[in-house]
C-alpha positions in Angstrom: 0.0 -0.1 -0.2 1.2 3.5 -0.8 2.2 5.5 2.2 3.0 9.2 2.4 5.5 11.0 4.8 5.8 14.8 5.4 8.7 16.5 6.5 10.7 19.6 6.7 8.3 21.7 9.3 9.8 23.8 12.1 9.7 27.0 14.0 10.5 30.3 12.1 10.0 33.9 12.1 7.7 35.8 9.7 9.3 36.5 6.5 11.3 33.3 6.5 10.9 30.3 4.2 10.5 26.5 4.5 10.5 23.8 2.1 8.2 20.7 3.0 8.6 17.3 1.6 6.1 14.7 0.7 7.5 11.3 0.1 5.7 8.3 -1.5 6.6 4.8 -0.5 5.2 1.5 -2.0 4.2 3.2 -5.3 4.8 5.9 -7.3 2.1 8.7 -6.4 0.2 10.7 -9.0 -1.9 13.8 -8.4 -1.0 15.3 -4.9 -2.5 18.0 -3.0 -1.2 19.9 0.1 -3.5 21.1 2.8 -3.1 22.6 6.2 -5.1 22.7 9.4 -4.8 24.9 12.1 -5.9 24.5 15.7 -9.9 24.8 15.8 -10.1 25.1 11.9 -11.1 22.6 9.1 -8.5 21.2 7.0 -8.0 23.8 4.1 -6.7 23.3 0.5 -3.2 25.1 -0.2 -2.5 23.6 -3.7 -1.9 20.9 -5.7 0.3 19.5 -8.7 -1.0 17.2 -11.7 0.4 13.8 -12.5 0.3 14.4 -16.3 2.1 17.9 -17.1 3.2 19.0 -13.4 0.4 21.8 -13.7 0.0 23.6 -10.3 -3.2 24.9 -8.7 -3.1 27.3 -5.8 -5.6 28.6 -3.1 -5.9 32.3 -3.0 -4.3 32.7 0.5 -0.9 31.4 -0.7 -0.7 32.4 -4.5 2.5 34.1 -5.4 4.1 32.9 -2.0 4.0 29.0 -2.0 5.3 26.7 -4.9 4.8 23.1 -5.4 7.0 21.1 -7.6 7.7 17.3 -8.0 10.7 14.9 -8.4 9.5 11.9 -9.8 12.8 10.1 -9.7 12.6 10.5 -5.6 8.8 9.8 -5.4 8.7 13.4 -3.8 6.7 16.5 -4.0 7.7 19.6 -2.5 5.8 22.6 -1.0 8.1 25.8 -0.9 6.9 28.4 1.4 8.1 32.0 1.1 7.4 35.2 3.1 5.7 33.2 5.8 3.4 34.9 7.9 2.0 33.9 11.6 -1.4 32.9 9.9 0.4 30.2 8.1 1.0 28.4 11.2 -0.7 24.8 10.8 -0.2 21.4 10.6 0.5 20.8 6.8 -0.4 17.4 5.2 0.0 15.9 1.7 -2.7 13.6 0.1 -3.3 11.7 -3.0 -6.4 12.6 -5.1 -8.9 10.2 -5.8 -11.6 11.7 -7.8 -13.7 15.0 -8.3 -12.3 18.4 -7.7 -8.9 19.4 -6.3 -9.9 21.4 -3.3 -12.2 19.2 -0.7 -10.1 17.2 1.4 -12.9 14.3 1.4 -11.8 14.0 -2.7 -8.2 12.4 -1.4 -7.8 8.8 0.0 -4.1 8.7 1.3 -2.8 11.2 3.9 0.6 11.6 5.4 0.9 11.9 9.2 1.5 16.0 8.7 4.4 18.3 9.8 4.0 21.2 12.2 4.9 24.6 10.8 5.0 27.5 13.2 5.7 31.3 12.4 6.4 33.4 14.9 5.6 37.2 14.9 
């Protein structure tokens, strides 16, 4: 079975950058989405990358600051986060898309354990 593992989170100051990684084991993954969940809030869509041509999609809240890319040779998808803000503080997850539109978490069927990102002011 496919398993996903996120890494790269940590504690940073506002304006800093982080790069998160999502590594798949067991099978090469396809369409991958990134989500985040802050305390007391719903899991929210950040962006996704296509399995066919590496087309990317982003939520308006991160457009221009976050970039998703992939390295198929390493079975890894990356989330580069620049100009981080305190409101970006959350647990970040990657997931494998199953069907439907890209933003609802219900349309993803495999998740990693999450990695904590904390941005201080």
